[in-house]
C-alpha positions as CSV (number, residue, x, y, z in Angstrom):
1,M,106.9,141.9,90.4
2,I,105.7,138.4,90.6
3,N,102.9,139.1,93.0
4,Q,101.6,141.9,90.8
5,L,101.8,139.7,87.7
6,G,100.0,136.9,89.6
7,K,97.1,139.1,90.3
8,R,96.9,140.3,86.7
9,V,97.1,136.8,85.2
10,L,94.3,135.5,87.5
11,A,92.1,138.5,86.6
12,I,92.6,138.0,82.9
13,I,92.2,134.2,83.0
14,F,89.1,134.1,85.1
15,S,87.6,136.9,83.0
16,Y,88.6,135.1,79.8
17,T,86.9,131.9,81.0
18,G,83.8,133.6,82.4
19,I,84.5,133.0,86.1
20,D,85.7,135.6,88.6
21,L,88.2,135.0,91.5
22,F,85.3,134.1,93.8
23,G,83.9,131.4,91.5
24,K,80.9,133.4,90.5
25,L,79.8,133.5,86.9
26,I,80.3,136.9,85.2
27,F,79.0,138.3,81.9
28,V,81.9,138.4,79.4
29,C,81.1,141.3,77.2
30,K,82.0,141.6,73.5
31,D,84.2,144.4,74.6
32,W,87.3,143.1,76.4
33,N,87.7,146.3,78.4
34,E,84.2,145.9,79.8
35,A,84.8,142.2,80.6
36,I,87.8,143.1,82.7
37,K,85.9,145.8,84.5
38,N,83.2,143.2,85.4
39,S,85.9,141.0,87.0
40,K,86.3,143.8,89.7
41,V,90.0,143.1,89.8
42,Y,91.8,145.5,87.5
43,H,92.5,149.1,88.2
44,E,91.6,151.4,85.3
45,A,95.3,151.9,84.5
46,M,95.6,148.1,83.8
47,L,92.8,147.8,81.3
48,Y,93.4,146.4,77.8
49,E,91.2,146.0,74.8
50,I,91.2,144.0,71.6
51,C,91.6,145.8,68.4
52,K,88.6,144.0,67.0
53,P,88.6,145.6,63.5
54,N,92.0,144.1,62.7
55,W,91.7,140.9,64.7
56,D,91.5,138.5,61.7
57,K,94.0,140.5,59.6
58,L,97.0,140.5,62.0
59,E,100.2,139.6,60.2
60,I,101.6,137.4,63.1
61,P,102.2,133.7,63.5
62,I,99.1,131.7,62.8
63,N,98.9,130.2,66.3
64,K,99.0,133.7,68.1
65,R,96.9,136.7,68.5
66,V,97.9,139.9,70.2
67,L,96.1,142.0,72.8
68,I,97.5,145.5,72.5
69,P,98.1,147.7,75.5
70,E,95.8,150.8,75.5
71,F,98.7,153.3,75.2
72,S,100.0,151.6,72.0
73,K,96.9,150.8,70.0
74,N,97.6,153.6,67.5
75,K,101.0,152.2,66.6
76,T,101.7,150.2,63.5
77,W,102.1,146.4,63.7
78,P,105.9,146.5,63.1
79,E,106.2,149.0,65.9
80,I,104.1,146.9,68.2
81,F,106.3,143.8,67.6
82,K,109.4,145.8,68.6
83,M,107.8,146.6,72.0
84,K,109.2,144.6,74.9
85,H,105.8,143.9,76.5
86,K,103.0,142.1,74.7
87,I,99.9,140.0,75.5
88,V,99.6,136.9,73.3
89,F,96.7,134.4,72.9
90,A,96.9,131.1,71.0
91,K,94.5,131.0,68.1
92,D,92.6,128.0,69.7
93,G,92.4,129.9,73.0
94,N,94.2,127.2,74.9
95,S,97.2,129.3,76.0
96,F,97.9,132.8,77.2
97,Y,101.1,134.8,77.7
98,E,101.7,138.3,79.1
99,G,105.2,139.6,79.4
100,S,108.4,140.6,77.7
101,F,109.9,139.3,74.5
102,D,113.4,139.2,72.9
103,E,114.4,140.5,69.5
104,N,113.3,137.1,68.0
105,N,109.8,137.5,69.5
106,K,110.4,134.8,72.1
107,Y,109.3,135.0,75.7
108,H,112.2,136.7,77.6
109,G,112.3,138.4,81.0
110,Q,109.4,138.6,83.4
111,G,106.1,137.1,82.2
112,I,103.0,135.0,82.8
113,I,101.9,132.0,80.8
114,Y,98.7,130.0,81.2
115,K,98.0,126.8,79.4
116,K,94.3,126.1,79.5
117,K,94.7,122.5,78.3
118,D,96.6,121.3,81.3
119,G,95.6,124.1,83.7
120,V,99.1,125.1,84.6
121,I,100.1,128.8,85.3
122,Y,103.6,130.0,85.4
123,I,104.7,133.4,86.7
124,G,108.3,134.4,86.6
125,N,111.4,134.6,84.4
126,F,111.9,133.5,80.8
127,E,115.0,133.2,78.7
128,H,114.5,133.1,74.9
129,G,111.3,131.2,75.0
130,L,112.0,128.9,77.9
131,V,111.1,129.0,81.6
132,T,114.5,129.8,83.2
133,G,115.3,131.6,86.4
134,F,113.1,132.2,89.4
135,G,109.4,131.7,89.2
136,K,106.2,130.2,90.4
137,R,104.3,127.4,88.7
138,I,100.7,126.7,89.8
139,Y,99.0,123.3,89.0
140,P,95.3,122.6,88.5
141,D,95.1,120.6,91.8
142,M,96.0,123.7,93.7
143,S,99.6,122.5,94.3
144,Y,102.4,125.0,93.3
145,Y,106.1,125.3,93.1
146,E,108.2,128.4,93.8
147,G,111.9,128.4,93.0
148,N,114.4,128.0,90.3
149,F,113.9,126.7,86.8
150,L,116.1,125.7,83.9
151,N,114.8,125.0,80.4
152,S,111.2,124.9,81.6
153,K,112.1,122.3,84.4
154,R,112.4,122.7,88.1
155,Q,116.2,122.9,88.8
156,G,118.1,123.9,91.9
157,Y,116.5,125.2,95.1
158,G,112.8,125.5,95.5
159,V,109.6,124.9,97.5
160,L,106.9,122.6,96.3
161,Y,103.5,122.8,98.0
162,L,101.6,119.6,97.4
163,H,97.9,120.1,98.0
164,E,96.5,118.0,100.9
165,V,99.9,116.2,101.1
166,G,102.6,118.6,102.5
167,V,105.5,120.9,101.6
168,Y,108.9,120.0,100.2
169,T,111.8,122.4,100.6
170,G,115.0,121.6,99.0
171,N,116.9,120.8,95.8
172,F,115.5,119.8,92.4
173,E,117.1,118.2,89.4
174,N,115.5,117.7,86.0
175,D,112.1,118.6,87.4
176,L,112.3,116.1,90.2
177,R,113.2,116.3,93.9
178,S,116.8,115.3,94.0
179,G,119.6,116.1,96.5
180,Y,119.0,117.3,100.1
181,G,115.5,118.4,101.1
182,I,112.9,118.5,103.8
183,M,109.3,117.1,103.3
184,K,106.7,118.2,105.9
185,Y,103.5,116.3,105.6
186,D,100.1,117.7,106.5
187,N,99.6,114.8,109.1
188,G,102.6,116.1,111.1
189,S,105.2,113.7,109.8
190,T,108.5,114.9,108.4
191,Y,111.4,113.6,106.3
192,E,114.7,115.3,106.2
193,G,117.6,114.0,104.0
194,D,118.5,112.8,100.6
195,F,116.2,112.5,97.5
196,E,116.7,111.1,94.1
197,S,114.3,110.9,91.2
198,D,111.5,112.3,93.3
199,M,111.9,109.6,96.0
200,T,113.7,109.2,99.3
201,N,117.1,107.8,98.4
202,G,120.2,107.9,100.5
203,L,120.5,109.0,104.1
204,G,117.5,110.6,105.9
205,T,115.4,110.9,109.0
206,F,111.7,110.3,109.1
207,K,109.6,111.4,112.1
208,S,105.9,110.9,112.8
209,G,103.6,112.2,115.5
210,N,103.4,109.0,117.5
211,N,107.0,108.8,118.8
212,Y,108.3,107.1,115.6
213,I,111.8,108.1,114.4
214,Y,113.8,106.4,111.8
215,T,117.3,107.5,110.8
216,G,119.3,105.7,108.2
217,E,119.4,104.6,104.6
218,W,116.5,104.8,102.1
219,Y,115.9,103.3,98.7
220,N,112.9,104.3,96.5
221,N,110.8,105.6,99.4
222,T,111.5,102.5,101.6
223,R,113.8,101.9,104.5
224,C,116.6,99.8,103.0
225,G,120.2,99.4,104.2
226,Y,121.4,100.3,107.7
227,G,119.3,102.4,110.1
228,T,117.9,103.0,113.6
229,L,114.3,103.1,114.6
230,I,112.9,104.5,117.8
231,H,109.3,103.7,118.5
232,K,107.3,103.8,121.8
233,G,110.5,103.5,123.9
234,S,112.0,100.6,121.9
235,I,115.1,101.0,119.8
236,Y,116.1,98.9,116.8
237,E,119.5,99.3,115.1
238,G,120.5,97.2,112.2
239,E,119.7,96.2,108.6
240,W,116.5,96.9,106.6
241,S,114.9,95.8,103.4
242,G,111.5,96.8,102.0
243,N,110.6,98.9,105.1
244,Q,111.2,95.9,107.4
245,S,114.0,95.0,109.7
246,Y,115.8,92.3,107.7
247,G,119.2,90.9,108.3
248,Y,121.3,91.4,111.4
249,G,120.3,93.8,114.1
250,C,119.6,94.6,117.7
251,V,116.4,95.7,119.4
252,T,116.3,97.1,123.0
253,L,112.8,97.0,124.5
254,K,111.4,99.7,126.8
255,N,111.9,97.5,129.9
256,G,115.6,97.0,129.1
257,S,115.4,93.5,127.6
258,R,117.3,93.1,124.4
259,Y,117.4,90.9,121.3
260,T,120.5,90.6,119.1
261,G,120.5,88.5,116.0
262,Q,118.8,87.8,112.7
263,F,115.6,89.5,111.5
264,T,113.2,88.8,108.7
265,G,109.8,90.2,107.7
266,A,108.3,87.9,110.3
267,G,110.4,89.5,113.2
268,W,113.2,87.8,115.1
269,T,113.9,84.7,113.0
270,G,117.1,82.7,112.8
271,N,120.0,82.7,115.2
272,G,119.9,85.2,118.0
273,I,120.4,86.1,121.7
274,F,117.7,87.5,124.0
275,D,118.8,89.1,127.3
276,W,116.0,89.7,129.9
277,Y,116.3,92.7,132.2
278,D,116.3,90.3,135.2
279,G,119.4,88.5,134.0
280,R,118.0,85.5,132.2
281,K,119.4,84.8,128.7
282,Y,118.4,82.7,125.7
283,T,120.8,81.8,123.0
284,G,119.7,79.9,119.9
285,K,117.1,79.6,117.2
286,F,114.1,82.0,116.9
287,N,111.0,82.0,114.7
288,A,108.7,85.0,114.5
289,G,110.0,86.3,117.8
290,D,109.7,83.1,119.7
291,H,112.4,80.7,121.0
292,H,112.0,78.0,118.4
293,G,114.5,75.3,117.7
294,L,117.8,74.4,119.4
295,G,118.8,76.8,122.1
296,E,120.0,77.3,125.7
297,L,118.2,79.2,128.4
298,T,120.4,80.3,131.4
299,F,119.3,81.9,134.7
300,P,121.1,84.6,136.7
301,N,123.6,83.9,139.4
302,N,124.3,80.5,137.9
303,I,121.0,79.1,139.2
304,G,120.8,76.7,136.3
305,Y,120.2,76.2,132.6
306,V,117.9,74.6,130.0
307,L,119.6,73.2,126.9
308,G,117.7,71.5,124.0
309,D,114.7,71.9,121.7
310,F,112.3,74.8,122.1
311,K,108.9,75.5,120.7
312,N,106.8,78.7,121.2
313,N,109.2,79.9,124.0
314,K,109.1,76.6,126.0
315,P,111.2,73.4,126.0
316,D,109.7,70.9,123.6
317,G,111.5,67.8,122.4
318,L,114.8,66.6,123.8
319,G,116.6,68.6,126.4
320,I,118.6,68.9,129.6
321,V,117.8,70.9,132.7
322,N,120.4,71.5,135.3
323,F,119.9,73.6,138.5
324,K,122.2,74.7,141.3
325,S,120.4,72.5,143.7
326,N,122.3,69.6,142.0
327,H,119.3,68.3,140.2
328,T,119.5,67.3,136.5
329,Y,116.9,66.1,134.1
330,C,117.7,64.7,130.7
331,G,115.0,63.6,128.4
332,E,111.8,64.6,126.6
333,F,109.8,67.8,127.0
334,K,106.3,68.7,125.9
335,N,104.9,72.3,126.0
336,G,107.5,73.1,128.8
337,D,106.9,70.1,131.0
338,R,109.0,67.0,131.4
339,D,106.8,64.6,129.4
340,G,108.0,61.3,127.9
341,K,111.1,59.2,128.4
342,G,113.7,60.8,130.7
343,A,116.1,60.5,133.6
344,L,116.2,62.5,136.8
345,Y,119.4,62.7,138.9
346,N,120.2,64.2,142.3
347,S,124.0,64.4,142.5
348,K,124.0,65.4,146.1
349,K,121.9,62.5,147.4
350,K,123.1,60.1,144.8
351,R,119.6,59.2,143.7
352,Y,118.6,58.5,140.2
353,F,115.3,57.8,138.3
354,K,115.0,56.6,134.8
355,G,111.6,56.0,133.2
356,N,108.5,57.8,132.1
357,F,107.3,61.3,133.0
358,E,103.9,63.0,132.5
359,R,103.4,66.7,133.1
360,N,106.5,67.0,135.3
361,Q,105.5,63.9,137.4
362,I,107.1,60.4,137.5
363,K,104.4,58.3,136.0
364,G,104.5,54.9,134.3
365,D,107.3,52.4,134.0
366,G,110.6,53.3,135.6
367,I,113.6,52.3,137.7
368,Y,114.5,54.2,140.9
369,Y,118.1,54.0,142.1
370,M,119.0,54.8,145.7
371,E,122.0,54.0,147.8
372,N,122.2,50.2,148.0
373,Q,118.7,49.8,146.6
374,T,117.0,49.6,143.2
375,I,113.2,49.8,142.7
376,E,111.7,48.9,139.4
377,G,108.0,48.9,138.6
378,Q,104.9,51.1,137.9
379,F,104.9,54.7,139.3
380,N,102.1,57.2,139.6
381,D,102.6,60.8,140.7
382,G,106.0,59.9,142.1
383,F,104.9,56.9,144.1
384,L,105.5,53.2,143.4
385,I,102.1,51.6,143.0
386,S,101.2,49.2,145.9
387,T,104.0,50.5,148.2
388,D,104.3,53.3,150.7
389,L,107.8,54.2,149.5
390,D,107.7,57.9,148.6
391,V,109.9,59.0,145.8
392,G,107.8,62.0,145.0
393,K,109.8,64.2,147.4
394,V,112.9,63.9,145.2
395,D,110.8,64.9,142.1
396,K,109.3,67.9,143.9
397,D,112.7,69.3,144.8
398,I,113.7,69.8,141.1
399,L,110.5,71.1,139.5
400,L,111.2,73.8,137.0
401,R,108.5,76.0,138.4
402,N,108.0,77.4,134.8
403,E,111.1,79.5,135.2
404,Y,111.6,79.3,131.4
405,D,108.3,81.1,130.7
406,D,108.8,84.3,128.7
407,N,107.3,86.8,131.2
């Protein structure tokens, strides 16, 4: 029934406006019957004509005019109004209705309505003047809705085809997408879950074509609350706000490394723990994904640790380095190197240096303590100036070898 009515309303509308279904101009004759013939859409049995002699004398509401079916044009006006099926035009030509009426002359049953002002066409069921029941509404941008209506609004289950956007299948409430539904976008992305007030609200899953899957909570079309994101092999599980990981969460990278801690819009920021796939572990402050602030870096198999200030993933400021080889450094760091005032201690050999360091080398003023001997003076590259005593070997034994680099 709807498909047949759809063909008829398009034929009448395009004939009425002077354009046929193929977008070609047609000649709208003074005789309605001939105009419809020119549209090349109607079968002869569907033809209608206007009773022109009485057109301006019809005793009907001032905002309506009636097109009378051919088989009833000899009936009186009271008889015509008692008929269940009529065709009605608004006086200003901005609306059109074809279909059934109730006893109060209101749209009722199956019908078609076209509002030229907003370009909307509805084909389906009416109840006492209101769009109610199953029907199809076509919008001027070529979008359309097919499903249930209540009091002229989309209500209940339906399918909404959004032109050049995608297709929504699911529940409607008060003309808006609300409840459970599935939105399939033209670019291949999909959302399946809860809607409220025409937006994603509640629990849902969004998938895109580039291995991007988010499952969790939504608020007003944004990821907000708790959810899990899988993207290019990495997995984030935790809190969200404004489409960004925000709050506490955990991300596992494709290589097996993992960060657990605080997130902001700038990434890993705040307190957290990063575990490398090779056994290294950093616990402390982060900023925009980097080790930044007070923290501790440990190495696998109890090889050693670095404790102190970090900047851009490297020790920077005051810190302590201790390795299994019984070497310990306590002092200043700069860009990952021992640089500034510090002390170097070899617990196994009972040797100790206190003084100045530059780029991991003993350089400048210092005191070197050995068994039963103390040397004080100026040092350069681990050697006491003007003497052959080599203290550089002790220093080379405990070089960090950049093991704290994030690689």
